[in-house]
C-alpha positions as CSV (number, residue, x, y, z in Angstrom):
1,M,-66.6,-8.6,22.4
2,M,-64.6,-7.7,19.0
3,A,-66.6,-4.8,18.3
4,V,-66.5,-3.5,22.0
5,M,-62.7,-2.7,22.3
6,L,-62.3,-2.2,18.3
7,I,-64.9,1.0,19.5
8,I,-62.8,2.0,22.1
9,A,-59.6,1.4,20.7
10,L,-60.8,3.9,17.8
11,V,-62.3,6.4,20.8
12,S,-58.9,5.7,22.6
13,A,-56.9,6.8,18.8
14,L,-59.1,10.2,18.7
15,V,-58.4,10.9,22.0
16,I,-54.9,11.1,21.5
17,A,-54.8,12.4,18.8
18,A,-57.0,16.1,19.8
19,T,-55.0,16.2,22.0
20,P,-53.4,19.8,21.8
21,G,-49.4,19.8,22.1
22,T,-46.1,20.1,20.2
23,G,-45.2,16.9,18.2
24,R,-41.9,15.6,17.2
25,A,-42.6,17.7,14.0
26,R,-43.5,20.9,14.8
27,L,-40.7,21.2,17.3
28,K,-38.1,20.3,14.1
29,A,-40.5,23.1,12.9
30,V,-40.0,25.6,15.3
31,T,-36.0,24.7,15.1
32,M,-35.8,25.3,12.2
33,D,-37.9,28.5,11.6
34,T,-35.4,29.3,14.6
35,A,-32.2,29.2,12.3
36,A,-34.4,30.6,9.3
37,L,-34.9,33.7,11.7
38,L,-30.5,33.6,13.0
39,R,-29.8,33.3,9.0
40,R,-31.6,35.8,8.4
41,E,-30.3,38.7,10.5
42,R,-26.8,37.6,10.0
43,T,-27.3,38.1,6.1
44,S,-29.3,41.5,6.9
45,A,-26.2,42.9,8.8
46,I,-23.9,42.2,6.2
47,L,-25.6,43.6,3.8
48,A,-27.3,46.6,5.1
49,S,-23.2,46.5,7.1
50,H,-25.7,47.5,10.4
51,T,-25.9,45.7,13.4
52,T,-28.5,43.2,14.5
53,R,-30.1,41.3,17.1
54,V,-32.4,38.8,17.7
55,W,-34.1,38.4,20.9
56,L,-36.9,36.4,23.1
57,D,-39.7,37.6,24.3
58,S,-40.5,35.2,27.3
59,G,-43.5,36.9,27.7
60,R,-45.5,36.1,24.4
61,R,-43.2,33.4,23.7
62,M,-41.8,34.7,20.9
63,L,-38.2,35.7,18.8
64,M,-37.7,38.2,16.9
65,G,-35.2,39.9,15.1
66,D,-34.9,43.4,13.7
67,G,-35.7,42.7,10.6
68,G,-39.4,42.7,11.6
69,Y,-39.3,38.2,12.0
70,R,-40.7,36.6,14.8
71,V,-41.4,32.4,15.4
72,A,-43.1,32.0,18.5
73,I,-42.5,29.0,20.6
74,P,-45.1,26.9,21.4
75,N,-46.2,26.1,25.7
76,D,-45.1,23.1,26.1
77,V,-42.2,23.5,24.6
78,V,-38.9,24.2,27.1
79,V,-36.5,26.9,25.9
80,D,-33.0,26.9,27.5
81,L,-30.4,30.1,26.2
82,L,-27.2,29.7,27.3
83,G,-24.4,32.4,27.9
84,V,-26.7,35.3,27.7
85,D,-26.9,37.8,30.0
86,A,-28.0,41.4,29.0
87,F,-31.8,42.4,28.3
88,W,-32.7,44.6,25.2
89,Q,-35.9,46.0,24.0
90,N,-37.5,44.0,27.6
91,G,-36.4,40.8,26.3
92,R,-33.3,38.6,26.7
93,A,-30.4,39.0,24.3
94,V,-30.4,35.9,22.0
95,A,-27.3,37.1,19.9
96,R,-26.0,39.3,17.5
97,F,-24.6,40.0,14.3
98,E,-22.1,42.4,13.1
99,P,-21.5,43.8,9.7
100,D,-18.1,41.1,8.9
101,G,-20.4,38.5,9.8
102,T,-18.9,37.3,12.8
103,S,-22.0,37.2,16.1
104,S,-22.0,37.6,19.9
105,G,-22.5,33.6,19.5
106,A,-25.7,31.1,21.1
107,V,-27.3,28.1,22.4
108,L,-30.9,27.7,22.3
109,K,-32.2,24.4,23.7
110,Y,-35.9,23.2,22.5
111,S,-36.9,20.4,24.2
112,R,-40.7,18.6,24.8
113,E,-40.3,15.0,26.4
114,E,-38.0,13.2,24.9
115,A,-37.5,15.6,21.9
116,R,-34.3,17.9,22.4
117,Y,-33.3,20.0,19.1
118,E,-30.2,23.0,19.9
119,I,-30.0,25.5,17.5
120,R,-26.0,26.5,17.5
121,V,-24.7,30.9,16.6
122,N,-20.9,30.6,16.0
123,W,-19.3,33.4,17.2
124,Y,-16.8,33.8,15.3
125,T,-18.2,32.8,12.0
126,G,-21.7,33.7,12.4
127,G,-23.1,30.7,11.0
128,V,-25.9,28.3,13.1
129,A,-26.1,24.6,12.8
130,I,-29.2,22.4,14.7
131,L,-28.6,19.4,15.8
132,A,-30.8,16.7,17.4
133,V,-29.8,15.6,20.7
134,P,-30.7,11.6,21.4
135,P,-32.8,10.9,24.6
136,Q,-30.7,10.5,27.7
């Protein structure tokens, strides 16, 4: 009886481990990659003295910057983009960075099940901050 229960437990553990999806660590990695993309575009705007942009291509579930950098967003991650009403290059605008370091500002929310992260771009300083949102 114990051997049967042990086999069932092992098979269950393997099924759970093999189930595709984005875990908390992968969600955090996507959040960090997005913040890095935003920071890179801000730095590029300052150094090259020209406006740079980041936009969301919702069809391909990808964030893209003028510098050619991209961040793929897994299918099971919910993306909420706050305060955006413009479209650039067939995608929804996320942030624009000016040569003086300022930005249009943005708030991106990534969530999956109980894990949630917010990426905030300050409109005045262009600074990018990540916040872990506690479960509700």
